[in-house]
N, C-alpha and C positions, 0 to 999 in steps of 0.2 A: 404493209400492215393490212391485215385480213379485217373487213368490214362485213357484219359485225364480229366482235371478238368472240371466239368459241365458248360455249358454256363453262368449259374447266378454267378458261382464262379469265372469265368473268368472275367466277367464285373466288379465284386466287385474289384478285383485286379488292373484291368486296370484303374478303377476310383479312386482309393485310392493309386496308386503307388507312389505318390510323398509326402504322407501325413505322419505324425508321427505315427509310430506304436504302441506306448504306448497309445495315445489317442483313436486310432481304437480299441484297446482291451478294453477300458472302455465303448466304445459305442456298445459292442457286442449285447446287448439287443434290438437294434433298427433292428437287422436282424435274427430273430429267426430262419428263414429257412436256414441259412447259417452255415458252419463250421467256424465261424470267427477266433477262435484262430489259426486254421490251415492256414487260409488265410493270416492271419497277419504274420505268419512265411514265408510265400511265399513273401510277400512285403518286409520283411526285408531281405530276402535273395536276392531278386532282387535289392535291393538298394546297398546291399554290392556288388554284380556282376557289377553294372552299370560302375565302373571305370576299372575292369579287362576284362570283356568279354560284352561290351555294346550291341553287337548284340544279345546274348542270353537274356540279360535283357530285351530288347525290343522286343522279340518274345513272344506275349502272348499264344503261344500253348505250350511251354516248363514248365516243372515241375521242381521246385527247392528243394533240400535237405535243411537240416538245416545250418544255416548260417556258421558254424565252417568249414563245407566242402568247403563252398565258399571262405572263407578267406584262406584256406590252399591251394586253387587251384591256378595255374599259371595263370597269365595274357594272353590275346590273344596274345599280342606282345611277351612274353618271349616264349610262347608256338610255334609260329611261327619261332622263332630263333632257338629253339631247333630241330623242325623238318627238319630245312635246315642242320642240322649236320648229319642227318641218311640216308642211303641209303641200298639197297638190297630187298630181297623178303618178309621176316618175321620178325616182331618185336613183343616183349612182353613189356606191361607195367605193372610191377609188383605192383604198389601202383597206381592203376588207379583212385581212388577219384572221383571228379566230372567230370572228361572226358574231360577236356579242352585239355590237353596234347595229349591224344588219338585221338581226332578229328583232330589234325593237323597231327600227325603221319599218320593218315589213307589218307592224302592228297597225301603222298609220297610213302607210303609202302603198296603192295598190300594186304598183310594179317598181321592184327594187333590183338594181344591178350590182352584183357582188364582183370586184375586180381584184384579182390577187395574183401575183407572177409566179408564187411558189405553188406548183401545180400539186404536190403531196398536201400541203396545207389545205388548198380549195378543195381536195377530195374529202379531207376529213370533215370540213365545214358543210358541203353538200349532203354529207350522210347524216350528220347531225341534225341539220334544219329539217331534212326530209323526215327523220325520226321524230322530231318534234312537232310534225304538221305544219310546218311553214312552207306553202307552196307557191308563194308569189315572188321568188328570188330567182334570177338569172345569173348564171356563173360564166365568168369570163376569165381564163388564164392569160394574163397579159399584164404589162405595167401601166401606170396611168396614161403617161403620153401615147402609148401605142393604142391603148382603148379609145382614148379621146379623139385621136386622128382618124382611126378606121370606123367609129361608130357613126351611123347616119342619123342616130336620135339626138335631140335635145332633152334637157332635164330641168324639172322645177327647182331641184336642189342637188348639188354634187357636195359631198362629204370627202374630207380626206385628213388623215393623221399621218403626216410624214413620219418616216422612221428617224429616231433619234439616237441611233448607235452608228460609229464610224466602223471602218475595216477592221480595226482592232477591238471592236466591241464595247469601245469606250463611249459613255453618255455624251451627247451633243445637244445644243438647243438653238443655236443660230438658224435662221430661216435658210439661209443660203447653203448651209452645211447639211441639212436633212434630205431625205431622198422620198418623194421627189422634190426638186427645187421649186418651191411654190412661186417664188417671184420670176422665174424665167417662164413657169407654166401659166401665169395669170392670164394673158391675152386668150389662150386656148380655153381655159376654165370659163372665162366670162362670155366666150362665144358659144360654148356648148351648155351653159347652165344660167337659169335665172338668177339663182343666188347660190352662193358657195359658202358652205360651213367649214371652218378650219380649225382642227384642234393644234394646239401648241403646248409646249412645255410650260409649267408655271415659273421656270427659273427665267423664260424670256422677258426681257423688259417691255412693258406695255407700250410705252411712250415710242420707243424704237420699233416696235412692230407696226404701230399705226402709221408712223412715218415710212416705213419702208413698204408696207402692203398698198397704202395710198387708197384702196377701195374699200375701206371698213366703213360699214353701216352702223353696227353697233356690237357690242362684245359682252361676254358673260364669263365671270372668274367663279369657278365652280370648286367648292370645298365640301369634304365629306367629314363629319364630325370633327371640324375645326382644322383639317389638314388641307390645304390648297391641293388640288388634283389636276385641273386643266384649265387652260383659257380658251375659249370658242370665240372666233371671229366671224361675223357675218359680213361677206364681201358681196358686192354687187355693182352694177354699173353707175349707182347714184350714190357715191360715198357721202357720209355725213361731215360737216366741217368739224364738228366735235362731237365724235361718237358717244351715244349712251353707254354707261359702264353699268351692267347688272352684276350685283354680286349675290352669292347664292351659297348658303351653307345647308347642306343636307343633313339632318341630324338622325341619329340612331332610332329615335322615337317616332319617325315618320314626317315630324315637323320640318319646315323649311324656314331659315331667316333669309330675308330680303332687303336689300337697299340699293338705291340708284344713284349714281352721281356722274357729273362730267366735269371737265376741266374748267369750264365757265362757273358752276355753281361752287365748285371747291375754291376758285380763286376769290369769288364773292363773299365767302362764308368768313367771318371775323369771330374768332373764338374769344370766349371769355376765360379769365383764369381764377382760381381760388385754391387755398389751402384744402386738404382732405375733409369731406363733410360725413355725412351718415353712410352713403353708399358708393361703391367704387364700380367703373364699368371698363370693360376690356373688349374693344371691337373683335369680331371673328377675322380670321386670317384672310378671308376674301375681300373684306372692305379694306385692309391694309394693303394688300396687293394690288388693289384698285386704285391706290392713292386717295382714300377718303380719310384724311388726317383731320381735316377741319370741320367738312359738311357733315360728318357724322355727330359732331357735338352740337352744332347749332341746330341740326333738325330734330334732335330730342332735347333741345335747351339744357344742355349739360356743360359743366365748368371743366376746363383743362387744368391738370395739374402742373404741366410744363409744356414749353412749345415742342420739345423733342421726345416726350414720353408716350404720347398717344394713350394717355389713361385719363379718365373722366369720372367727375364725382357730382353728387347732388344730394340734398336733404330730403328731396321727394323721389319717391320709387318710381322709374319708368320700366314696367315689367315687359314691354314689347321691344326693348333695346335688343338689336342683332348681335349679341355676343354674350359674353359671360358677366354675370352681376354678383357682387360680393358685398357683405354687411361689415363695414369697418368697425373693429373692435378697439383697436389701439393704433397710435402712431408713435414709433420708437425710433431713436438713434440707430445708427449702425453699430450696435453693441450687442456682443454675444450674450452676456448676462442678462441684459434687459430682455433680449427676445426668448431665450431659453426659460425665463420666469413664465411666459404665456403657454408652455408646451407640454408641461407636465412631466413625469419621470421618463417617458420614451424619447423626449426631445425630437419629434417627428413634425414635419411640415412640408407641403408643396411650395416651391420657391419659383418665382419668376423674377427676372431682371429686366429692367427696362431704363434706358438712358442712366446706366449705372456702371461704374468702373469696372466691377468684377463680374466674371460669368457665374452661372448658377453653380458650377464646380467649385470655383474659387470662394465663393459666399459659403458654401457647405464645408469647406475646409477650414475657413476662418471661424466659423461660428460652432461647429461640431452638430450641426442640425442635419438629421437623416430625412430620407424621403419617406412619405406617408402621412397618415393621421388626417385629421378632419379641418386643420387650419391651413391657409393660403397666405405666404408672405410674399409681398410685392416690394421688391427692392428698387428705388427710384431716386429721383432728385427733385427737391421742392423748388419754389419760385425764387428762393434766395441762393439757389445753387448748392444747397446743403444736401448731404445724403439722408435719406430717411427709409424707413421699412415699415410699411403698412400691414398689420396683423388683421387678417379677414376671414371670414367664414363664407361659403358659397351660399348665395341666395337662390339662385334658379338651378335646373337640374343639368344644365349644359355644361 
């Protein structure tokens, strides 16, 4: 690939940035002087990057790697969050990839080392970061083990995001199946770094990860707009007996919902139960992933609807609750006619099922209620074990 792209190629990419790549590939004969297959790949990668790193996707001077590298990259929002966790003089990113994380680490750390075994990808990142004016990154074409064994340096922080695809490109998440194998690499990591920041799949069980890693000091469960994106573990030579779990939900408004818990506080929390009152509270997904099923209710003095529902209620509004808040308009039986009476002629509502025998699809099939509208239905179970549906309207903007 030529760096930078020639002017004609850049014009083609800019002109067709929002077009269907499949259609562009079919029309390649219309542009005999251009490397259309490569430019279509550039367009595909930019389209993938638009939601993750919009500033890069809109920059006509940058060069993009194959889409898989973009798909595996952090978003700008999560990269900025990670960068805020580190400090010191020297950091190494052992799984450099598309370079989004490195670009944000470089804003906080004077000396950053980018390590990537794919030489072509490293060349792309070197070009892009240079064009963006980021000058404090050193590049190393090597794998993580090779780099750590050969470097004479030690680091304030080492960051790595092990590859989570097997040789057949299937997604995996167990620590020992990822590349590099963090469990085998741990002694070398802690020899070379004062602290290690490890990113794992949200699918990985947190309790199992703490048990296997053994060196966990604290961890962060990070969601973006209520979609769990990653779990970050700080590893070090002095592990915590009961690591603090920070839950973070980064909202599109720029706000951030935070809640902290650990196993001890969760075990001590004694929930109180009640039938639905005026408000309904649904914790964000980061809290649920971290296991905050009891302590979130006691922290905000809320009443739980059922042991297994993880929905809460109160007569007094708690506007700072880290999740969605709804005003309850009615409590109905699981009855199509009764529910449809609340919905108007279009018969639309958003539906959530919690501790309920039917899925959302089954609920919609039985009731004929379509997606959309301003009302939110929560299908769940009451304290007597009977099915109920809460007819609600959203109170906060989340």
